[in-house]
Biotite code that builds the C-alpha atoms (Angstrom):
import biotite.structure as struc

atoms = struc.array([
    struc.Atom([-1.238, -1.798, -16.550], chain_id="A", res_id=1, res_name="SER", atom_name="CA", element="C"),
    struc.Atom([0.492, -2.653, -13.219], chain_id="A", res_id=2, res_name="GLY", atom_name="CA", element="C"),
    struc.Atom([-0.121, -4.236, -10.085], chain_id="A", res_id=3, res_name="SER", atom_name="CA", element="C"),
    struc.Atom([-3.251, -3.736, -8.120], chain_id="A", res_id=4, res_name="GLN", atom_name="CA", element="C"),
    struc.Atom([-3.261, -1.505, -5.066], chain_id="A", res_id=5, res_name="ALA", atom_name="CA", element="C"),
    struc.Atom([-5.532, -0.466, -2.115], chain_id="A", res_id=6, res_name="CYS", atom_name="CA", element="C"),
    struc.Atom([-5.264, 2.643, -0.125], chain_id="A", res_id=7, res_name="LEU", atom_name="CA", element="C"),
    struc.Atom([-5.526, 2.517, 3.690], chain_id="A", res_id=8, res_name="VAL", atom_name="CA", element="C"),
    struc.Atom([-6.767, 5.461, 5.803], chain_id="A", res_id=9, res_name="CYS", atom_name="CA", element="C"),
    struc.Atom([-4.674, 4.850, 8.990], chain_id="A", res_id=10, res_name="SER", atom_name="CA", element="C"),
    struc.Atom([-4.495, 8.760, 10.220], chain_id="A", res_id=11, res_name="LEU", atom_name="CA", element="C"),
    struc.Atom([-6.895, 8.186, 12.527], chain_id="A", res_id=12, res_name="THR", atom_name="CA", element="C"),
    struc.Atom([-7.756, 5.551, 14.875], chain_id="A", res_id=13, res_name="ASN", atom_name="CA", element="C"),
    struc.Atom([-9.844, 3.363, 12.719], chain_id="A", res_id=14, res_name="PHE", atom_name="CA", element="C"),
    struc.Atom([-7.761, 1.588, 9.930], chain_id="A", res_id=15, res_name="PHE", atom_name="CA", element="C"),
    struc.Atom([-10.120, 0.916, 6.888], chain_id="A", res_id=16, res_name="LYS", atom_name="CA", element="C"),
    struc.Atom([-9.539, 0.122, 3.658], chain_id="A", res_id=17, res_name="LEU", atom_name="CA", element="C"),
    struc.Atom([-11.691, 2.015, 1.388], chain_id="A", res_id=18, res_name="ASP", atom_name="CA", element="C"),
    struc.Atom([-10.264, 2.721, -2.402], chain_id="A", res_id=19, res_name="VAL", atom_name="CA", element="C"),
    struc.Atom([-8.496, 0.657, -4.940], chain_id="A", res_id=20, res_name="LEU", atom_name="CA", element="C"),
    struc.Atom([-5.856, 1.706, -7.390], chain_id="A", res_id=21, res_name="ALA", atom_name="CA", element="C"),
    struc.Atom([-3.217, 0.630, -10.076], chain_id="A", res_id=22, res_name="ARG", atom_name="CA", element="C"),
    struc.Atom([0.525, 0.776, -9.486], chain_id="A", res_id=23, res_name="VAL", atom_name="CA", element="C"),
    struc.Atom([1.505, 2.814, -12.959], chain_id="A", res_id=24, res_name="CYS", atom_name="CA", element="C"),
    struc.Atom([5.094, 3.299, -12.357], chain_id="A", res_id=25, res_name="GLY", atom_name="CA", element="C"),
    struc.Atom([7.707, 4.504, -10.054], chain_id="A", res_id=26, res_name="LEU", atom_name="CA", element="C"),
    struc.Atom([8.802, 8.280, -9.950], chain_id="A", res_id=27, res_name="ASN", atom_name="CA", element="C"),
    struc.Atom([6.503, 8.972, -12.463], chain_id="A", res_id=28, res_name="GLY", atom_name="CA", element="C"),
    struc.Atom([8.146, 6.804, -15.255], chain_id="A", res_id=29, res_name="ARG", atom_name="CA", element="C"),
    struc.Atom([6.867, 3.540, -16.264], chain_id="A", res_id=30, res_name="PRO", atom_name="CA", element="C"),
    struc.Atom([8.438, 0.252, -14.781], chain_id="A", res_id=31, res_name="PHE", atom_name="CA", element="C"),
    struc.Atom([11.013, -0.519, -17.144], chain_id="A", res_id=32, res_name="ARG", atom_name="CA", element="C"),
    struc.Atom([12.529, 3.078, -16.204], chain_id="A", res_id=33, res_name="ASN", atom_name="CA", element="C"),
    struc.Atom([12.426, 2.235, -12.201], chain_id="A", res_id=34, res_name="VAL", atom_name="CA", element="C"),
    struc.Atom([14.016, 5.203, -10.139], chain_id="A", res_id=35, res_name="GLY", atom_name="CA", element="C"),
    struc.Atom([14.412, 6.417, -6.448], chain_id="A", res_id=36, res_name="CYS", atom_name="CA", element="C"),
    struc.Atom([12.654, 8.782, -4.174], chain_id="A", res_id=37, res_name="GLU", atom_name="CA", element="C"),
    struc.Atom([13.951, 12.203, -5.368], chain_id="A", res_id=38, res_name="TYR", atom_name="CA", element="C"),
    struc.Atom([13.009, 14.024, -2.385], chain_id="A", res_id=39, res_name="GLU", atom_name="CA", element="C"),
    struc.Atom([14.638, 12.378, -0.217], chain_id="A", res_id=40, res_name="ALA", atom_name="CA", element="C"),
    struc.Atom([17.586, 13.846, -1.712], chain_id="A", res_id=41, res_name="PHE", atom_name="CA", element="C"),
    struc.Atom([16.559, 17.735, -1.682], chain_id="A", res_id=42, res_name="ASP", atom_name="CA", element="C"),
    struc.Atom([17.376, 18.988, 2.060], chain_id="A", res_id=43, res_name="PRO", atom_name="CA", element="C"),
    struc.Atom([14.865, 21.751, 1.994], chain_id="A", res_id=44, res_name="ASN", atom_name="CA", element="C"),
    struc.Atom([11.992, 18.982, 1.277], chain_id="A", res_id=45, res_name="ASP", atom_name="CA", element="C"),
    struc.Atom([10.606, 17.446, 4.681], chain_id="A", res_id=46, res_name="HIS", atom_name="CA", element="C"),
    struc.Atom([11.051, 14.233, 2.991], chain_id="A", res_id=47, res_name="HIS", atom_name="CA", element="C"),
    struc.Atom([14.677, 14.637, 3.294], chain_id="A", res_id=48, res_name="PHE", atom_name="CA", element="C"),
    struc.Atom([16.961, 11.573, 4.301], chain_id="A", res_id=49, res_name="ASP", atom_name="CA", element="C"),
    struc.Atom([20.422, 12.673, 4.941], chain_id="A", res_id=50, res_name="ALA", atom_name="CA", element="C"),
    struc.Atom([20.941, 9.186, 4.780], chain_id="A", res_id=51, res_name="GLY", atom_name="CA", element="C"),
    struc.Atom([19.996, 7.713, 1.604], chain_id="A", res_id=52, res_name="SER", atom_name="CA", element="C"),
    struc.Atom([22.933, 7.048, -0.837], chain_id="A", res_id=53, res_name="ASP", atom_name="CA", element="C"),
    struc.Atom([21.808, 8.099, -4.548], chain_id="A", res_id=54, res_name="PRO", atom_name="CA", element="C"),
    struc.Atom([23.882, 5.126, -5.341], chain_id="A", res_id=55, res_name="ASP", atom_name="CA", element="C"),
    struc.Atom([22.112, 3.114, -3.230], chain_id="A", res_id=56, res_name="ASN", atom_name="CA", element="C"),
    struc.Atom([18.378, 4.782, -2.401], chain_id="A", res_id=57, res_name="PRO", atom_name="CA", element="C"),
    struc.Atom([16.218, 3.761, 0.723], chain_id="A", res_id=58, res_name="ARG", atom_name="CA", element="C"),
    struc.Atom([13.078, 4.934, -0.702], chain_id="A", res_id=59, res_name="TRP", atom_name="CA", element="C"),
    struc.Atom([11.161, 4.218, -4.087], chain_id="A", res_id=60, res_name="GLN", atom_name="CA", element="C"),
    struc.Atom([7.773, 6.087, -4.906], chain_id="A", res_id=61, res_name="MET", atom_name="CA", element="C"),
    struc.Atom([5.098, 4.784, -6.245], chain_id="A", res_id=62, res_name="VAL", atom_name="CA", element="C"),
    struc.Atom([2.599, 6.206, -8.644], chain_id="A", res_id=63, res_name="ASP", atom_name="CA", element="C"),
    struc.Atom([-1.250, 5.349, -8.359], chain_id="A", res_id=64, res_name="ILE", atom_name="CA", element="C"),
    struc.Atom([-4.040, 5.887, -10.143], chain_id="A", res_id=65, res_name="ARG", atom_name="CA", element="C"),
    struc.Atom([-7.010, 5.553, -9.001], chain_id="A", res_id=66, res_name="TYR", atom_name="CA", element="C"),
    struc.Atom([-9.600, 3.198, -9.994], chain_id="A", res_id=67, res_name="LYS", atom_name="CA", element="C"),
    struc.Atom([-12.558, 2.708, -7.263], chain_id="A", res_id=68, res_name="ARG", atom_name="CA", element="C"),
    struc.Atom([-13.752, 3.219, -3.911], chain_id="A", res_id=69, res_name="LYS", atom_name="CA", element="C"),
    struc.Atom([-14.558, -0.157, -2.156], chain_id="A", res_id=70, res_name="THR", atom_name="CA", element="C"),
    struc.Atom([-18.180, -0.555, -1.393], chain_id="A", res_id=71, res_name="ARG", atom_name="CA", element="C"),
    struc.Atom([-18.037, -0.289, 2.108], chain_id="A", res_id=72, res_name="ARG", atom_name="CA", element="C"),
    struc.Atom([-14.553, 0.474, 4.073], chain_id="A", res_id=73, res_name="PRO", atom_name="CA", element="C"),
    struc.Atom([-12.984, -2.227, 5.625], chain_id="A", res_id=74, res_name="ILE", atom_name="CA", element="C"),
    struc.Atom([-11.290, -2.323, 8.805], chain_id="A", res_id=75, res_name="SER", atom_name="CA", element="C"),
    struc.Atom([-7.855, -4.143, 10.167], chain_id="A", res_id=76, res_name="LEU", atom_name="CA", element="C"),
    struc.Atom([-10.420, -5.087, 13.140], chain_id="A", res_id=77, res_name="ALA", atom_name="CA", element="C"),
    struc.Atom([-12.499, -6.881, 10.241], chain_id="A", res_id=78, res_name="GLU", atom_name="CA", element="C"),
    struc.Atom([-9.397, -8.508, 8.531], chain_id="A", res_id=79, res_name="LEU", atom_name="CA", element="C"),
    struc.Atom([-7.805, -9.776, 11.693], chain_id="A", res_id=80, res_name="ARG", atom_name="CA", element="C"),
    struc.Atom([-11.205, -11.152, 12.475], chain_id="A", res_id=81, res_name="GLU", atom_name="CA", element="C"),
    struc.Atom([-9.890, -14.028, 9.475], chain_id="A", res_id=82, res_name="HIS", atom_name="CA", element="C"),
    struc.Atom([-6.588, -14.172, 10.341], chain_id="A", res_id=83, res_name="ALA", atom_name="CA", element="C"),
    struc.Atom([-7.052, -17.969, 9.736], chain_id="A", res_id=84, res_name="HIS", atom_name="CA", element="C"),
    struc.Atom([-7.760, -17.025, 5.649], chain_id="A", res_id=85, res_name="GLN", atom_name="CA", element="C"),
    struc.Atom([-5.305, -14.625, 5.350], chain_id="A", res_id=86, res_name="LEU", atom_name="CA", element="C"),
    struc.Atom([-2.400, -16.408, 7.378], chain_id="A", res_id=87, res_name="ASP", atom_name="CA", element="C"),
    struc.Atom([0.494, -14.888, 5.959], chain_id="A", res_id=88, res_name="GLY", atom_name="CA", element="C"),
    struc.Atom([-0.726, -11.178, 4.773], chain_id="A", res_id=89, res_name="LEU", atom_name="CA", element="C"),
    struc.Atom([2.219, -9.082, 6.204], chain_id="A", res_id=90, res_name="ALA", atom_name="CA", element="C"),
    struc.Atom([-0.191, -6.250, 7.310], chain_id="A", res_id=91, res_name="LEU", atom_name="CA", element="C"),
    struc.Atom([-1.041, -8.920, 10.024], chain_id="A", res_id=92, res_name="LEU", atom_name="CA", element="C"),
    struc.Atom([1.796, -9.407, 11.150], chain_id="A", res_id=93, res_name="ARG", atom_name="CA", element="C"),
    struc.Atom([2.456, -7.779, 14.791], chain_id="A", res_id=94, res_name="ARG", atom_name="CA", element="C"),
    struc.Atom([4.489, -4.871, 14.892], chain_id="A", res_id=95, res_name="GLY", atom_name="CA", element="C"),
    struc.Atom([4.556, -3.991, 11.306], chain_id="A", res_id=96, res_name="ASN", atom_name="CA", element="C"),
    struc.Atom([3.721, -0.690, 10.526], chain_id="A", res_id=97, res_name="ARG", atom_name="CA", element="C"),
    struc.Atom([1.809, 0.594, 7.490], chain_id="A", res_id=98, res_name="LEU", atom_name="CA", element="C"),
    struc.Atom([3.532, 0.586, 4.454], chain_id="A", res_id=99, res_name="SER", atom_name="CA", element="C"),
    struc.Atom([3.543, -0.459, 0.823], chain_id="A", res_id=100, res_name="VAL", atom_name="CA", element="C"),
    struc.Atom([3.572, -4.047, 1.146], chain_id="A", res_id=101, res_name="MET", atom_name="CA", element="C"),
    struc.Atom([2.880, -6.974, -1.185], chain_id="A", res_id=102, res_name="PRO", atom_name="CA", element="C"),
    struc.Atom([-0.440, -9.267, -1.286], chain_id="A", res_id=103, res_name="VAL", atom_name="CA", element="C"),
    struc.Atom([-0.992, -12.901, -3.013], chain_id="A", res_id=104, res_name="SER", atom_name="CA", element="C"),
    struc.Atom([-3.906, -13.380, -5.186], chain_id="A", res_id=105, res_name="LYS", atom_name="CA", element="C"),
    struc.Atom([-5.637, -15.418, -2.633], chain_id="A", res_id=106, res_name="LYS", atom_name="CA", element="C"),
    struc.Atom([-5.928, -12.530, -0.284], chain_id="A", res_id=107, res_name="HIS", atom_name="CA", element="C"),
    struc.Atom([-6.600, -9.950, -2.476], chain_id="A", res_id=108, res_name="TRP", atom_name="CA", element="C"),
    struc.Atom([-9.264, -11.779, -3.804], chain_id="A", res_id=109, res_name="GLU", atom_name="CA", element="C"),
    struc.Atom([-10.454, -12.617, -0.446], chain_id="A", res_id=110, res_name="PHE", atom_name="CA", element="C"),
    struc.Atom([-10.239, -8.793, 0.343], chain_id="A", res_id=111, res_name="ILE", atom_name="CA", element="C"),
    struc.Atom([-12.344, -8.487, -2.247], chain_id="A", res_id=112, res_name="LEU", atom_name="CA", element="C"),
    struc.Atom([-14.958, -10.500, -1.432], chain_id="A", res_id=113, res_name="ALA", atom_name="CA", element="C"),
    struc.Atom([-15.323, -9.469, 2.025], chain_id="A", res_id=114, res_name="LEU", atom_name="CA", element="C"),
    struc.Atom([-16.849, -5.944, 0.424], chain_id="A", res_id=115, res_name="GLU", atom_name="CA", element="C"),
    struc.Atom([-19.526, -8.074, -0.529], chain_id="A", res_id=116, res_name="GLN", atom_name="CA", element="C"),
    struc.Atom([-20.789, -8.852, 2.759], chain_id="A", res_id=117, res_name="THR", atom_name="CA", element="C"),
    struc.Atom([-22.437, -6.902, 5.316], chain_id="A", res_id=118, res_name="LYS", atom_name="CA", element="C"),
    struc.Atom([-20.661, -6.103, 9.179], chain_id="A", res_id=119, res_name="THR", atom_name="CA", element="C"),
])
């Protein structure tokens, strides 16, 4: 099964949440066999991290499975308009870089409800 996930397009000036997915494991393994981000140890890979220790790795690879597109894109600006309802959401913290981060069930349900509304 796994946790629910959303993918965010952040390569442009318009940040948008537009794909829902399910986390199905790490490094191609089910959660019970979690491993590290193997590309961090390959000096020929552009993800190589000379400072990462195989016995205590800095990076993990999350495997996801596509679930569906959202009914409409939800922008970071729109999420910020609902800061009161999304209080504590890591994504809205100042200085936070986009990455993998937890989302509470309450916040997840609120964000999914936004796709039903018109902007």
